[in-house]
C-alpha positions, 0 to 999 in steps of 0.5 A: 361596069362599077359594082354596085353598092347598098346603103340604106336609107335612116328614111321611107321618104320616096322624095328623099330617096329619089333624090339622094339616090339620083345624087349617089347613082355616079359612084355605083351606090344604090340607095334603098328604104327601110320598106324595101328593107324590112326595117321598122325602127324610130330610133329617139332623136335625141341629140342636140344638134343635126349632126348627134340626130342624123348619127343616132338614126344613120346608127340605129338602121345600119345595125338593124340591117347589117348595110351601111346606113345614110339619115339626114337631120335637118332643120332652121336655125334663126339667130334673133331665137339664139338658132331655134327652132334648130333640132326642133324645127320639126316639132316647133309646135304642135299642128301642120307645117303651117302652124308651126310657120306661124307661129316662129311669125309670132315669135318674130313679130317685134324682130328688126328686119336687120335682127331676122338672119336665119340659116337651114343646115343640113346634117347627113350623116353615114354608118357602116356595119363595121363601125365608121361613121361621118357626118358632113353640113350643109347650110345655107343663110338668108333672112326671115320676111314678116309674111309668107311668099310663094306657093312651092317648097315646104316648112318654112319655104315661104318665108325664108328669103335670098336675097342674092336671088331675090326669091323665098324657097316657095317662090324659086325652081327645083331645079334651082333651091336642089343645087343651094340648098343646104341639103344639097351643100351637105351632099356635095359633101357626102358625094366626096366623102363616100367618094374617098372611102369606095377608093380606100377600100377598092385598095 
């Protein structure tokens, strides 16, 4: 039987914990939330990139809990806005997800269809107690619509359209989104990277 390894997750989001836990279970990794580990740290996300912010969170939780820690940072980068909202996606303006979506649409209202390219980006970071770190990045390109479509997803999903699927993230099944999303692509690399780390450590 494969020995189980515990990793802390720099989040108390049960959906994120389950998603990452399911993906990493095949490596014998058990994902523990901050609450389960009795950790209460809220590092300031001062990084200029998704990678920097993910590492800030992973390092802080690793230091607080004394176990390897995983963290992710993700958001939307819009070409016509110079990459904004980027690392500020979750705090683009005060209010709810819908307020931020409406604010983005207002900032995009004079942008023609051919210049509405955007991408969702996810950076997944891991920090070990011995000081090692690793970061993996996943991207999912798409186009921003002029009005929301679909009832699923969250955040900017209702206006993020994938031409090859003819759907927004908010119209897509969760199963399909989980296969093609930015986080899925980052986690695919994360699994390969952690598998190599575990293999090396076992030698």
